C-alpha positions in Angstrom: -4.0 28.3 -37.0 -2.5 24.9 -37.2 -4.6 21.8 -36.3 -3.3 18.4 -35.4 -4.0 17.2 -38.9 -2.0 20.1 -40.3 0.9 19.3 -38.0 0.8 15.6 -38.7 0.7 16.0 -42.4 3.5 18.5 -42.4 5.7 16.2 -40.4 4.9 13.2 -42.7 5.4 15.1 -45.9 8.6 16.9 -44.8 10.2 14.0 -43.0 10.1 15.5 -39.6 13.6 16.8 -39.7 12.9 19.5 -42.2 9.7 20.5 -40.5 11.1 20.8 -37.0 13.4 23.9 -37.4 10.7 26.0 -38.9 7.7 25.2 -36.8 9.1 23.6 -33.6 11.8 23.9 -31.1 13.3 20.4 -31.6 15.1 20.5 -28.3 11.8 21.3 -26.4 10.0 18.5 -28.3 12.6 15.9 -27.9 10.7 13.9 -25.2 7.0 13.4 -24.7 7.2 13.9 -20.9 8.7 17.4 -21.2 6.3 18.3 -24.0 3.3 17.3 -21.9 4.6 19.1 -18.9 4.8 22.3 -20.9 1.2 21.8 -22.1 0.1 21.4 -18.5 1.9 24.6 -17.5 -0.3 26.5 -20.0 -3.5 24.6 -19.5 -3.4 25.0 -15.8 -1.2 23.1 -13.3 -4.1 22.6 -10.8 -7.2 23.9 -12.6 -10.8 23.0 -12.3 -10.4 19.7 -14.2 -7.5 18.6 -12.1 -9.4 19.4 -8.9 -12.3 17.3 -10.2 -9.9 14.4 -10.9 -8.5 14.8 -7.4 -12.1 14.4 -6.0 -12.6 11.4 -8.3 -9.7 9.6 -6.5 -11.8 9.6 -3.2 -13.8 6.4 -3.8 -10.7 4.6 -5.1 -8.7 5.6 -2.0 -11.5 4.4 0.2 -11.9 1.0 -1.4 -8.1 0.6 -1.4 -8.2 0.9 2.4 -11.2 -1.5 2.5 -9.4 -4.1 0.4 -6.1 -3.7 2.3 -7.3 -3.4 5.9 -10.8 -5.0 5.8 -9.6 -8.5 6.6 -8.5 -7.3 10.1 -12.2 -6.9 11.0 -13.3 -10.1 9.2 -10.8 -12.3 11.1 -10.7 -10.5 14.4 -10.3 -13.0 17.3 -12.5 -12.6 20.4 -9.9 -12.7 23.2 -12.3 -14.4 25.7 -12.6 -18.0 24.5 -12.3 -21.4 26.2 -13.1 -25.1 25.7 -16.8 -26.0 25.4 -18.0 -28.8 27.7 -21.5 -29.9 26.6 -22.2 -31.5 30.0 -22.1 -28.0 31.7 -24.3 -26.3 29.1 -27.0 -25.5 31.6 -24.8 -23.5 34.0 -23.9 -19.8 33.8 -21.0 -18.7 31.7 -18.7 -17.9 34.6 -19.5 -21.1 36.4 -18.9 -23.2 33.3 -15.5 -21.7 32.8 -14.5 -21.9 36.5 -15.5 -25.6 36.7 -13.9 -26.8 33.4 -10.8 -24.7 32.6 -7.4 -24.7 34.3 -6.5 -21.4 35.8 -10.0 -20.0 35.7 -10.2 -19.6 39.4 -7.0 -17.5 39.4 -8.2 -15.4 36.5 -5.5 -16.4 34.0 -7.2 -19.3 32.3 -6.1 -21.6 29.5 -7.7 -21.0 26.1 -6.9 -24.3 24.6 -7.1 -27.0 27.3 -9.8 -28.4 29.6 -9.8 -30.8 32.6 -10.2 -34.5 31.8 -12.8 -34.8 34.6 -15.8 -36.8 35.6 -18.4 -34.1 34.7 -21.3 -35.9 36.5 -19.3 -35.6 39.7 -18.4 -32.0 39.0 -22.1 -31.2 38.4 -23.0 -32.8 41.7 -20.4 -30.9 43.8 -20.2 -27.7 41.6 -16.6 -27.6 42.6 -13.7 -27.5 40.1 -11.5 -30.6 39.8 -8.5 -30.9 42.0 -5.4 -28.9 40.8 -3.5 -32.1 39.8 -6.3 -33.3 37.5 -5.0 -34.1 34.0 -5.9 -31.8 31.1 -6.6 -32.4 27.5 -7.0 -30.2 24.4 -10.5 -28.9 23.6 -12.7 -31.9 22.6 -16.0 -30.2 21.6 -15.0 -26.8 20.2 -14.9 -23.4 22.0 -17.1 -20.9 23.7 -16.7 -17.2 22.9 -17.5 -14.0 24.7 -18.1 -11.0 22.4 -17.2 -8.3 24.9 -14.2 -7.0 22.8 -15.4 -8.0 19.3 -19.2 -7.4 19.5 -20.1 -9.5 16.4 -19.4 -12.9 15.0 -16.3 -13.2 12.8 -14.7 -15.9 10.6 -12.5 -16.9 13.6 -15.2 -17.8 16.0 -17.5 -19.3 13.4 -14.8 -21.6 12.1 -12.9 -21.9 15.4 -9.6 -20.6 14.1 -8.0 -20.5 17.6 -5.4 -22.6 19.4 -4.0 -25.2 17.0 -5.9 -23.5 14.1 -5.0 -19.9 15.0 -2.3 -19.9 12.3 -5.2 -19.9 9.7 -5.5 -16.2 10.4 -2.0 -15.1 9.3 -1.9 -17.7 6.5 -5.1 -16.3 5.0 -3.7 -12.8 5.2 -0.4 -14.0 3.6 -2.3 -15.6 0.7 -4.1 -12.3 0.3 -0.7 -10.6 -0.1 0.4 -13.2 -2.6 -2.6 -12.3 -4.6 -1.4 -8.7 -4.6 1.9 -9.8 -6.1 0.2 -11.7 -9.0 -2.3 -8.9 -9.4 0.5 -6.3 -9.7 2.2 -8.2 -12.4 -1.0 -9.0 -14.3 -2.5 -5.4 -14.0 0.8 -3.8 -15.0 1.1 -6.0 -18.1 -2.5 -5.4 -19.1 -2.3 -1.6 -18.4 0.7 -1.3 -20.9 -1.3 -3.2 -23.5 -4.9 -2.0 -23.1 -4.6 1.3 -21.3 -4.9 2.5 -17.8 -8.7 3.0 -17.6 -9.8 -0.5 -18.7 -7.4 -2.1 -16.2 -8.5 0.3 -13.4 -12.1 -0.9 -14.0 -10.9 -4.6 -14.3 -9.0 -4.4 -11.0 -11.9 -3.0 -9.1 -14.4 -5.5 -10.5 -12.1 -8.4 -9.7 -11.8 -7.0 -6.1 -15.6 -6.7 -5.8 -16.2 -10.3 -7.1 -13.6 -11.7 -4.7 -15.1 -9.8 -1.8 -18.7 -10.8 -2.5 -17.6 -14.5 -3.0 -16.0 -14.4 0.5 -19.5 -14.2 2.0 -20.3 -17.7 0.7 -17.2 -19.5 1.9 -17.3 -22.0 4.8 -13.7 -23.3 5.1 -10.1 -22.2 5.1 -9.1 -22.8 1.5 -12.2 -21.3 -0.2 -11.9 -18.3 2.1 -8.2 -17.8 1.3 -8.8 -18.2 -2.4 -11.4 -15.4 -2.3 -9.1 -13.2 -0.3 -6.4 -14.0 -2.9 -8.7 -12.6 -5.6 -9.3 -9.5 -3.4 -5.6 -9.2 -3.0 -5.1 -9.2 -6.8 -7.0 -5.9 -6.9 -5.2 -4.3 -4.0 -2.8 -1.6 -5.0 -4.0 -1.5 -8.6 -7.5 -0.5 -7.6 -6.1 2.9 -6.5 -2.5 3.2 -7.8 -3.6 3.3 -11.5 -5.8 6.4 -11.1 -3.2 7.8 -8.7 -0.5 7.7 -11.3 -2.9 8.8 -14.0 -4.1 11.9 -12.2 -0.5 12.9 -11.3 0.3 12.9 -15.0 -2.1 15.8 -15.6 -1.0 17.8 -12.5 1.7 20.4 -12.8 5.1 19.6 -11.3 4.7 22.3 -8.6 1.6 20.5 -7.2 2.5 16.9 -7.6 4.0 16.5 -4.0 0.8 18.0 -2.6 -1.6 15.9 -4.7 0.4 12.7 -4.4 0.6 12.8 -0.6 -2.8 14.4 0.3 -4.7 12.0 -1.9 -3.3 9.1 0.2 -3.7 10.9 3.5 -7.3 12.0 2.9 -8.7 9.1 0.9 -6.8 6.1 2.1 -6.5 7.5 5.6 -10.2 8.4 5.6 -11.0 4.9 4.5 -9.0 3.5 7.4 -10.8 5.8 9.8 -14.1 4.7 8.6 -13.5 1.0 8.7 -13.7 0.2 12.4 -16.9 2.2 12.8 -18.4 0.6 9.7 -17.6 -2.8 11.1 -19.2 -1.9 14.5 -22.3 -0.4 12.9 -22.9 -3.4 10.6 -21.8 -6.0 13.2 -21.9 -8.9 10.8 -18.8 -9.9 9.0 -20.6 -11.0 5.8 -22.5 -7.8 5.4 -19.4 -5.9 6.2 -17.6 -7.6 3.3 -20.5 -6.8 1.1 -20.6 -3.1 2.1 -16.8 -2.7 1.5 -16.8 -4.6 -1.8 -19.8 -3.1 -3.7 -18.3 0.5 -3.9 -15.7 -1.0 -6.2 -18.3 -1.1 -8.9 -18.3 2.7 -9.1 -15.2 2.2 -11.2 -17.3 1.4 -14.3 -18.3 5.1 -14.4 -14.7 6.3 -14.4 -14.4 6.9 -18.2 -17.2 9.5 -18.0 -14.9 11.9 -16.1 -11.3 10.5 -15.9 -9.3 10.7 -19.2 -7.0 8.0 -20.5 -3.2 8.6 -20.0 -1.9 10.9 -22.7 1.5 9.3 -22.5 0.0 5.9 -23.0 -2.1 7.1 -26.0 1.1 8.6 -27.6 3.0 5.4 -27.0 0.3 3.6 -29.0 0.4 6.2 -31.8 -2.9 7.7 -30.8 -1.7 11.3 -30.8 -5.1 12.6 -32.0 -6.8 11.1 -29.0 -4.2 12.6 -26.6 -4.8 16.1 -28.1 -8.5 15.7 -27.7 -8.0 15.1 -24.0 -5.7 18.1 -23.7 -8.4 20.2 -25.5 -10.9 19.0 -22.8 -8.6 20.4 -20.1 -8.3 23.6 -22.0 -12.1 23.9 -22.2 -12.9 23.0 -18.6 -10.0 25.1 -17.2 -11.0 28.0 -19.4 -7.4 28.4 -20.5 -5.6 28.5 -23.8 -2.7 26.4 -24.9 -0.4 28.3 -27.3 -0.3 26.7 -30.7 3.5 26.5 -30.6 3.3 24.5 -27.4 0.6 22.2 -28.8 2.6 21.7 -32.0 5.6 20.8 -29.9 3.6 18.1 -28.1 2.2 16.8 -31.4 5.6 16.6 -32.9 7.1 14.9 -29.9 4.2 12.4 -30.0 4.5 11.6 -33.7 8.3 11.3 -33.6 8.3 9.6 -30.2 10.9 6.9 -30.2 11.3 6.5 -26.5 11.9 2.8 -25.7 10.5 1.4 -22.5 13.1 -1.0 -21.3 12.2 -4.0 -19.2 13.5 -5.1 -15.9 16.6 -6.8 -17.3 18.0 -3.3 -18.3 18.0 -2.5 -14.6 19.7 -5.7 -13.7 22.4 -5.5 -16.4 23.7 -2.1 -15.2 25.9 -2.6 -12.1 25.4 0.7 -10.4 21.6 0.7 -11.2 21.4 -2.8 -9.9 23.0 -1.9 -6.5 20.8 1.2 -6.2 17.7 -0.9 -7.0 18.6 -3.5 -4.4 19.0 -0.7 -1.7 15.7 0.8 -2.8 13.9 -2.6 -2.6 15.3 -3.4 0.8 14.2 0.0 2.1 10.8 0.0 0.6 10.1 -3.6 1.8 11.1 -2.8 5.3 9.0 0.4 5.4 6.0 -1.5 4.1 6.4 -4.3 6.6 6.8 -1.9 9.5 3.8 0.1 8.4 1.6 -3.0 8.1 2.9 -4.6 11.3 2.1 -1.6 13.4 -1.4 -1.5 12.0 -2.0 -5.2 12.6 -0.7 -4.9 16.2 -3.9 -2.9 17.0 -5.6 -6.1 18.2 -2.7 -6.8 20.7 -2.0 -3.5 22.4 -4.3 -4.0 25.4 -7.2 -1.7 24.4 -10.3 -2.0 22.3 -9.4 -3.0 18.7 -11.7 -0.5 17.1 -10.6 2.5 19.1 -6.9 1.6 18.8 -7.2 1.1 15.0 -9.1 4.5 14.6 -6.6 6.4 16.8 -3.5 5.0 15.0 -5.2 5.6 11.6 -6.0 9.2 12.6 -2.3 9.9 12.5 -2.2 9.4 8.7 -3.6 12.8 7.8 -1.5 15.1 10.0 1.7 13.1 9.3 1.3 13.3 5.6 0.2 16.9 5.8 3.5 17.7 7.6 5.4 15.7 5.1 4.1 17.8 2.2 5.7 20.9 3.7 9.0 19.3 4.7 9.7 16.9 1.8 11.1 19.5 -0.6 12.8 21.5 2.1 14.7 18.6 3.8 14.8 16.1 1.0 13.7 12.5 0.5 16.7 10.8 2.2 16.3 12.6 5.5 12.5 12.2 5.6 12.8 8.4 5.1 15.8 7.9 7.4 14.7 10.1 10.4 11.1 9.0 10.7 11.8 5.4 10.3 14.5 5.5 12.9 12.2 7.3 15.3 9.4 4.7 14.6 11.9 1.9 15.3 13.0 3.5 18.6 9.4 4.0 19.7 8.6 0.3 18.8 11.6 -0.9 20.8 10.5 1.0 23.9 6.9 -0.2 23.5 8.0 -3.8 23.5 8.9 -3.5 27.2 5.9 -1.6 28.3 2.8 -3.1 29.9 -0.2 -3.3 27.5 -2.7 -0.4 27.8 -3.1 3.3 27.1 0.7 4.0 27.1 1.4 1.3 24.5 -1.4 2.6 22.3 0.0 6.1 22.5 3.5 4.9 21.6 2.1 2.8 18.7 0.2 5.9 17.4 3.4 7.9 17.4 5.3 5.1 15.7 2.5 5.0 13.1 2.7 8.8 12.7 6.4 8.6 11.8 6.2 5.5 9.6 3.4 7.2 7.6 5.9 10.0 6.8 8.6 7.5 5.7 6.1 5.6 3.6 4.8 8.8 1.9 8.4 9.9 1.2 9.6 6.7 -0.3 6.6 6.3 -2.5 7.5 9.7 -4.1 11.2 8.9 -4.0 11.0 5.7 -6.0 10.1 7.0 -9.5 12.5 9.9 -9.0 15.4 7.5 -8.6 14.8 5.7 -11.9 15.7 6.8 -15.5 12.7 7.3 -17.8 13.3 4.2 -19.9 13.2 1.9 -16.9 10.9 3.9 -14.6 7.7 1.9 -15.1 9.3 -1.5 -14.9 11.5 -0.4 -12.0 8.7 1.1 -9.9 6.6 -2.0 -10.6 9.4 -4.2 -9.3 9.7 -2.1 -6.1 6.0 -2.2 -5.4 5.7 -5.9 -6.1 8.7 -6.5 -3.8 7.0 -4.6 -1.1 4.0 -7.0 -1.2 6.5 -9.9 -1.2 7.9 -8.5 2.0 4.3 -8.2 3.4 3.9 -11.9 3.1 5.8 -12.2 6.4 4.1 -9.4 8.2 1.1 -11.4 9.6 3.6 -13.9 11.1 5.6 -11.1 12.7 2.4 -10.1 14.5 1.6 -13.7 15.2 5.0 -14.1 17.0 3.5 -12.3 20.0 2.2 -15.7 21.0 5.8 -16.5 21.9 6.3 -13.2 23.7 4.1 -10.2 23.4 7.0 -7.8 22.8 8.7 -9.8 20.0 6.8 -8.3 17.1 7.8 -4.8 18.1 11.5 -5.8 18.5 11.4 -7.3 15.0 9.9 -4.0 13.7 12.7 -2.1 15.5 15.4 -4.2 13.9 13.8 -3.7 10.5 13.7 0.0 11.1 17.5 0.2 11.8 18.2 -1.9 8.7 16.1 0.1 6.3 17.1 3.5 7.8 20.8 2.5 7.2 20.1 1.5 3.5 18.2 4.7 2.9 21.3 6.7 3.6 23.1 5.2 0.6 20.5 6.2 -1.9 20.9 9.4 -4.0 19.0 12.6 -2.9 16.5 13.8 -5.6 15.0 16.9 -4.0 15.4 19.9 -6.2 16.5 17.7 -9.2 14.8 16.8 -12.4 14.0 13.1 -12.7 16.7 11.4 -14.8 15.7 11.0 -18.4 18.7 9.1 -19.7 21.3 6.7 -18.2 23.8 9.6 -18.3 21.4 11.7 -16.2 21.1 8.8 -13.8 24.8 8.4 -13.4 25.1 12.1 -12.5 22.4 11.6 -9.9 24.0 8.4 -8.6 27.3 10.3 -8.1 25.7 12.1 -5.2 25.0 8.9 -3.2 27.2 7.8 -0.4 27.6 4.4 -1.9 28.9 5.8 -5.1 31.2 8.2 -3.4 32.6 5.4 -1.2 33.2 3.3 -4.4 35.0 6.2 -6.0 37.2 6.8 -2.9 38.1 3.1 -2.9 39.0 3.1 -6.6 41.0 6.3 -6.2 43.0 5.0 -3.2 43.8 1.7 -5.0 44.9 3.4 -8.2 42.0 2.0 -10.2 40.6 4.4 -12.8 37.4 6.0 -11.4 34.3 4.6 -13.1 31.6 7.0 -14.4 
């Protein structure tokens, strides 16, 4: 029986070309991706080891939800707040507010202004000033009631309300900017040093940023710590997500890809509001959601390095050892011919990973990438905006967040069964359009149970669109540009998210405005999705020729060909 040493030495001594016809099917071994897929078919497409790896994704999905959503509960704003008047400190809460705040008698009081009154006289009469009394901005800070947010948050401690209320969306935006830088840094490091070291690095960085948040006392130190947390967001989960999918058979990738996000990220979202309520202290909440990231240091004990990455670095021996581990744990047997094909493909691997400029140089690929980026950015902003609207829908923040998050699991579960049947294009276009229509209707409804129900339905459908486009993205890109292209799309999504907190903040102008903006984005992204090629039932493009054949199925390409044909211009390929 051949070993890797035998195969390697044979290829070296015989020049590869002489060795191939006698031992290997050269056509089968021509690319490392196809050779690895054939190994996985024999070792077990969803065996015991793959199931164990799926379970290992759980803590990473949870901490991804904590890093991405946790700031909502750190910077939640108690809705009941008004100007503090030290002279009235000895009175009851209701009487203090009635005597000092315009509109308090009618029940719709001003959060940011107080009467410029003679407080000694007010204390003597215990009557509010005359309606025409001048008002001034709050002079001595604010008082807060904690009926809706039953614990102290960054907002009330640092008084980020009224003229400082914009600190909340700005700090979240800075967090998203951190995600952009983190995506670029982690992607570069992962290509150079491997997936596992960078997975550990991203989680440790996130943990350090989270713990450091506890010791901040102002806006900029808080925002810089959240920037560091943002650097880990996405990479803290997506690295292991991609790594595990590499070892799962093609038949099960849709299932594993979507259910890992639904169960683990969705489960983390469901846990967050109750964890915040149980701890009831924003500092300890940050600590509790940051420390689990340290579990990443134990990852190499169970999770293997990427075989594709090992081969790209010439470490074929190490890749084979990993596949032998799968063989042992799955109690299966890889035929020697299949293993030899993999070894040959690894040793003779000359696939070149092109950079982003390859995408931008090719006109048709550039147009497709622009459409994909626009669609992905809009889906991400709609998804994020609906989540962050939880605080402004008229019901309890914690219940609203939990109810809308509960839609994650059933929506993705349905997507798994529909995605291959109806295709990616329809399952991005239709759900996002429905989500937009629901958002538009909700904008004109009074806040309360109905708006929460409508927002939950909108979240249900945008979950489906998000899950579909995450899977669609790598399927649209040729092998040589897949990593750089997918990285660009994901980083662009975070660039779009920079505006998401301000979309939510626009409700201060009119409470329905954020939902109208979301509806407009839904129409735009739904329209652009229709011009992307369908990939369901097709192999992912390996070469530019494969991609051009795929692109020929898109409406944009067909329209271009029709225009060229009608004008007498030779049709481009």
